[in-house]
C-alpha positions in Angstrom: -72.1 50.7 3.4 -68.5 50.4 5.6 -69.5 53.7 8.1 -72.4 51.4 9.0 -70.2 48.5 10.1 -67.6 49.7 11.3 -70.3 51.1 14.3 -73.0 48.0 14.3 -71.4 45.5 17.2 -72.3 43.0 18.5 -74.8 43.4 21.8 -72.7 43.2 25.2 -74.9 41.7 28.3 -76.4 44.1 29.7 -74.7 46.3 32.2 -71.5 44.8 31.2 -68.4 46.9 29.2 -67.0 42.4 28.2 -63.9 42.9 26.6 -61.1 40.2 26.0 -58.1 41.6 25.6 -54.9 41.5 26.5 -53.4 45.0 27.9 -49.6 43.3 27.7 -47.4 40.8 27.1 -44.3 39.6 28.5 -41.9 37.2 26.4 -38.4 35.6 27.7 -36.6 33.9 25.8 -39.0 32.9 22.7 -38.0 32.3 20.0 -36.2 34.9 17.7 -36.8 37.5 21.2 -34.7 37.6 24.4 -37.2 39.7 26.0 -39.7 41.8 25.0 -42.9 44.0 26.6 -45.5 44.7 24.1 -48.5 47.1 25.3 -51.5 46.4 24.1 -55.0 48.2 23.6 -58.1 46.6 23.0 -58.5 47.8 19.2 -57.1 45.7 16.5 -52.8 44.9 16.4 -51.3 45.4 13.6 -47.9 43.8 13.4 -45.8 44.9 10.4 -42.2 44.1 9.6 -40.0 42.3 6.8 -40.8 37.8 6.6 -38.6 36.1 9.6 -38.9 40.1 11.8 -40.4 38.0 14.4 -44.5 38.7 13.7 -45.6 34.9 14.2 -43.5 34.3 16.5 -45.5 36.8 19.0 -48.6 35.1 17.9 -47.9 32.0 18.8 -46.5 33.3 22.1 -50.5 34.9 22.7 -52.2 31.2 20.9 -50.2 29.4 24.3 -52.1 31.8 26.5 -55.3 29.2 25.5 -54.8 24.9 25.7 -53.1 22.9 23.6 -49.6 23.3 21.7 -49.9 26.9 20.6 -50.6 27.6 16.5 -47.2 25.7 14.9 -48.4 23.1 17.3 -44.3 22.8 18.3 -42.8 20.7 20.9 -42.1 22.9 24.3 -38.2 22.2 23.7 -38.0 23.6 20.7 -39.5 26.7 21.3 -36.8 28.3 23.7 -34.6 30.7 22.1 -31.4 28.8 20.5 -28.8 30.4 22.9 -30.9 29.9 25.8 -31.4 26.6 28.2 -34.2 25.5 27.2 -36.6 27.4 29.3 -39.3 30.4 27.6 -41.8 32.3 29.4 -45.2 33.8 28.1 -46.8 35.8 30.6 -49.9 38.6 29.5 -52.0 40.9 31.9 -55.6 40.1 30.1 -59.2 41.5 30.8 -62.0 39.1 29.9 -65.4 38.9 31.5 -64.3 38.0 35.1 -62.1 41.0 35.3 -58.4 41.5 35.3 -56.3 38.5 35.4 -52.4 37.7 35.2 -51.1 34.1 33.2 -48.1 33.0 33.2 -47.0 29.8 31.1 -43.3 28.7 30.2 -41.3 25.8 30.0 -39.0 25.3 33.5 -35.1 24.6 32.7 -34.1 21.0 33.5 -31.9 20.9 36.6 -30.3 17.8 35.9 -29.1 15.6 33.0 -31.8 13.3 32.4 -35.0 16.0 33.8 -37.6 16.3 31.3 -38.0 20.0 31.7 -42.0 20.6 32.3 -44.5 23.4 31.0 -46.4 25.5 33.8 -49.1 27.2 33.9 -49.7 30.0 36.6 -53.4 31.7 37.5 -52.6 35.7 38.8 -49.0 33.7 40.3 -50.7 30.4 41.5 -49.4 27.3 40.1 -52.6 26.1 38.0 -51.4 23.1 36.9 -51.6 21.9 33.3 -53.0 24.6 30.0 -56.4 22.8 29.8 -57.1 25.1 32.6 -56.0 27.8 30.5 -59.9 27.5 28.5 -61.6 29.0 31.7 -60.2 32.3 31.1 -58.8 32.5 27.1 -61.3 32.4 24.5 -58.5 32.7 20.8 -58.9 31.8 17.6 -56.1 31.5 14.8 -55.5 31.7 11.2 -52.3 30.6 9.6 -50.7 31.0 5.6 -51.3 26.7 6.4 -54.7 27.2 6.3 -54.8 28.2 2.8 -54.8 24.4 2.2 -57.5 23.8 4.3 -60.3 22.2 2.2 -57.4 20.7 -0.5 -55.4 19.0 2.2 -55.9 15.9 4.1 -58.6 15.2 6.4 -56.6 15.4 9.6 -56.4 19.1 8.5 -59.9 19.7 8.9 -60.9 17.2 11.7 -58.1 19.2 13.4 -59.6 22.3 12.7 -63.3 21.4 13.1 -61.8 19.9 16.9 -60.1 23.4 17.5 -63.5 25.2 17.0 -65.5 23.1 19.2 -62.9 23.8 22.1 -63.7 27.0 22.1 -67.1 26.7 24.0 -67.0 22.9 24.3 -63.1 23.0 26.9 -64.2 19.5 28.1 -63.5 18.2 23.5 -60.1 18.5 24.9 -60.1 15.9 27.1 -62.5 13.8 24.7 -59.6 13.6 22.4 -57.3 12.6 24.4 -58.7 9.8 25.8 -59.9 8.3 22.7 -56.7 8.7 20.8 -54.7 6.6 23.7 -56.9 3.8 24.1 -56.6 3.2 19.7 -52.5 3.7 20.5 -53.2 1.4 23.5 -55.4 -0.9 21.0 -53.3 -0.8 17.7 -50.9 -1.7 19.3 -51.8 -4.9 21.3 -52.5 -5.6 17.7 -48.9 -5.3 16.5 -47.7 -7.5 19.1 -50.9 -10.1 17.7 -52.5 -10.1 21.3 -55.7 -11.7 20.4 -57.3 -12.4 24.5 -60.6 -10.8 23.6 -60.6 -9.2 27.3 -57.2 -7.4 26.4 -59.7 -5.7 24.5 -63.3 -4.7 26.0 -62.1 -2.6 28.3 -60.1 -0.7 25.3 -63.0 0.1 22.9 -65.5 0.3 25.3 -63.3 3.7 25.7 -63.7 4.1 22.4 -67.2 3.9 22.2 -68.4 6.2 24.5 -65.4 8.6 24.0 -65.9 8.6 20.0 -69.9 8.8 20.1 -69.4 12.3 22.5 -67.3 13.3 19.9 -68.9 12.7 17.5 -71.8 14.5 19.1 -69.4 17.3 19.7 -68.4 17.5 16.0 -72.6 17.7 14.7 -73.5 19.9 17.3 -70.6 22.1 16.2 -71.7 21.8 13.1 -75.5 22.6 13.4 -74.3 26.0 15.1 -72.1 26.8 12.8 -74.5 26.7 9.8 -76.9 28.5 12.2 -74.7 31.7 12.1 -74.1 31.2 8.6 -77.4 31.2 7.2 -78.0 34.2 9.5 -75.2 36.2 8.2 -76.0 35.3 4.8 -79.7 36.5 5.6 -78.0 39.7 6.9 -76.1 40.4 3.4 -76.6 37.9 0.7 -73.5 39.7 -1.5 -71.5 39.6 0.7 -67.9 38.8 -0.1 -67.5 36.0 2.7 -70.0 33.6 0.9 -72.6 31.3 3.0 -71.0 27.4 3.7 -72.6 24.5 3.5 -71.1 22.3 6.3 -71.7 18.6 6.7 -69.7 15.4 8.2 -68.2 12.1 6.1 -68.2 9.7 9.1 -69.4 6.5 10.3 -70.0 7.1 13.9 -71.8 11.2 12.6 -73.9 8.9 10.3 -75.5 7.1 12.7 -76.2 9.1 15.3 -78.3 11.4 12.6 -80.9 7.7 12.9 -79.5 6.2 16.3 -79.5 7.0 19.8 -76.1 7.6 20.7 -76.8 4.6 23.5 -77.1 2.4 20.5 -74.5 4.5 18.4 -72.0 3.1 21.2 -73.0 -0.1 21.3 -72.8 -0.5 17.8 -69.5 1.1 17.8 -68.1 -1.3 20.9 -68.7 -4.5 18.4 -68.0 -3.0 15.4 -64.7 -3.0 17.1 -64.0 -6.2 18.1 -65.4 -7.6 14.8 -62.4 -6.2 13.0 -59.6 -6.6 15.0 -58.7 -9.1 12.7 -58.8 -6.8 9.9 -57.4 -3.7 11.8 -54.4 -6.1 12.7 -53.8 -6.1 8.8 -53.6 -2.9 8.2 -51.6 -2.4 11.0 -54.4 1.0 12.3 -57.8 0.8 13.0 -59.9 1.7 10.8 -63.6 2.6 11.3 -63.8 5.8 14.1 -63.7 9.2 14.9 -60.1 9.9 13.5 -61.5 8.9 10.0 -64.1 11.5 10.4 -63.9 14.2 7.2 -65.5 18.2 7.5 -67.1 18.5 3.8 -67.1 22.4 3.0 -69.3 23.8 -0.1 -69.5 26.6 -1.7 -73.5 27.4 -1.2 -73.8 29.8 -4.0 -72.2 27.8 -6.2 -73.5 24.2 -5.7 -69.7 23.1 -5.4 -66.9 21.7 -3.1 -65.1 24.2 -1.7 -61.7 21.6 -3.2 -62.7 23.0 -6.3 -63.0 26.7 -6.0 -60.3 29.3 -6.2 -57.7 30.7 -4.0 -59.5 33.8 -3.6 -63.2 31.8 -2.9 -61.4 29.4 -0.8 -59.8 32.1 1.5 -63.0 33.8 1.6 -64.6 30.6 2.3 -62.6 30.1 5.7 -62.7 33.8 6.6 -66.4 33.4 6.6 -66.6 30.1 8.7 -64.2 31.8 11.2 -66.1 34.9 11.2 -68.9 32.8 12.3 -67.2 30.6 14.7 -66.0 33.5 16.6 -69.6 35.9 16.4 -70.6 32.5 17.7 -68.5 31.8 20.8 -69.6 36.0 21.4 -73.2 35.0 21.6 -72.3 31.8 24.1 -69.9 33.8 26.5 -71.0 37.0 26.2 -67.4 37.7 25.2 -65.9 38.5 21.1 -62.9 36.0 21.2 -58.9 37.1 20.8 -58.4 37.0 17.4 -54.5 36.0 15.5 -54.4 36.3 11.8 -51.3 35.5 10.5 -51.1 36.9 6.9 -54.6 37.1 6.8 -54.6 39.6 3.8 -53.3 36.7 1.7 -55.3 36.1 -1.7 -58.0 39.3 -0.9 -58.6 41.8 -2.9 -59.2 45.6 -1.7 -62.7 44.9 -0.8 -62.9 41.6 0.6 -59.9 42.6 3.0 -62.1 46.3 3.6 -65.4 43.7 4.6 -63.2 41.5 6.8 -61.8 44.7 9.0 -65.6 45.2 9.0 -66.7 42.2 10.2 -63.6 42.5 13.4 -64.8 46.2 14.5 -67.7 44.4 14.4 -67.5 42.0 16.4 -65.1 44.0 19.4 -62.5 42.1 19.5 -59.5 42.4 19.7 -57.6 40.9 16.6 -53.9 40.6 16.3 -52.9 40.9 12.4 -49.8 40.0 10.8 -48.9 41.7 7.6 -45.5 43.2 5.6 -46.7 45.8 4.6 -49.1 48.3 5.9 -51.3 49.4 3.2 -52.8 46.4 3.4 -54.3 47.3 6.7 -55.1 51.5 4.9 -59.2 50.8 6.2 -58.3 50.1 10.2 -56.2 53.5 9.3 -56.8 55.8 13.0 -58.8 52.0 14.0 -56.0 50.0 14.9 -52.3 50.3 16.5 -49.8 49.8 13.7 -46.3 48.4 15.2 -43.4 47.6 13.5 -41.6 44.5 14.1 -37.9 43.6 13.6 -35.6 40.9 14.7 -36.4 40.2 18.2 -38.2 43.4 19.0 -40.1 46.3 18.3 -39.7 49.5 16.6 -42.1 51.6 17.9 -45.6 52.5 15.7 -46.0 53.1 12.0 -48.2 56.2 12.0 -51.0 56.9 9.6 -49.3 58.5 6.7 -47.6 55.3 5.8 -50.0 53.1 6.2 -52.5 55.0 4.1 -49.7 56.3 2.0 -50.2 55.3 -2.3 -46.2 54.4 -1.7 -44.5 52.1 0.7 -41.4 53.3 2.0 
């Protein structure tokens, strides 16, 4: 069974050897790395090292090759090496569906007192504006230990998780989210200042209605597409250790879109914002909109909410969604995304670990995985590159004997 899974990969586009992978990664003054150059191959990369060695820092650097603030959502000035000048740089030579590309990004050191440091992005050496342009070249999906509490934590984390998934095949979603947030913040500020002139609110509320409806529609479309892949995967293997998940969105706009045209939902939401100003003023925030929606996840075979499942079942559900999303991206873009998987083997038994690694190999994705014990990744021996990470650097390769040994060294 495992051998079959490892040999079956998603079909590549006709006449193409398209793969998305990082061949060389260079860090300068990034977290605990003064300088590092790492060579990689298209196969999975397993980073082994003690806690605090810098494994997650490497994944964070890779995550900054995509739009946004990376997997830690850290403020850019906080990323630089403590003993440096505040500036930092990440550079990568990558292979993409459109051919090789060089990406560079970083924070320039401030040149004078009070001058704001600015993140820059370069594509093949040329300035490329903000990080949003990176969505045209790089597809990244990541899982961190923080995701282990996804189903039991606040709704805001599940919204962020869903919106991050949408970004991989709808880069414009980030712009819509930003426009909605800015308009809502300005509306909340007017409410807090006691403003009651309708003219001051109407323009902002129209922006919120337009972008909010588009956000809700994108989420509903993503849920439908993801559910289709999940159903396919479950039909292919009902005994999969990654159980099928049923997905739904609990939100006012999402519910309205099921029974009304989008233009009518926009109008209805704009009217709602107009009539609830005083209620929102008393609450100190806008109480209805896509910023209040929640992603609902259920364990389909057991017919129970994910939030009440065991830790192992929740991790299996999460990884099943990640695999389904990666497969969806691969189908839409004819190339599998790069996977960043931090401490991914936690809460997984040996059978689920082996099955998960089989799925990664089937996808043909370059996956970057971290762990403290190489033996947890033993099923990948001979099919992945194992690197030992020490504080601020690499200590070379981990050999296959150590990975497959019964007793850790």
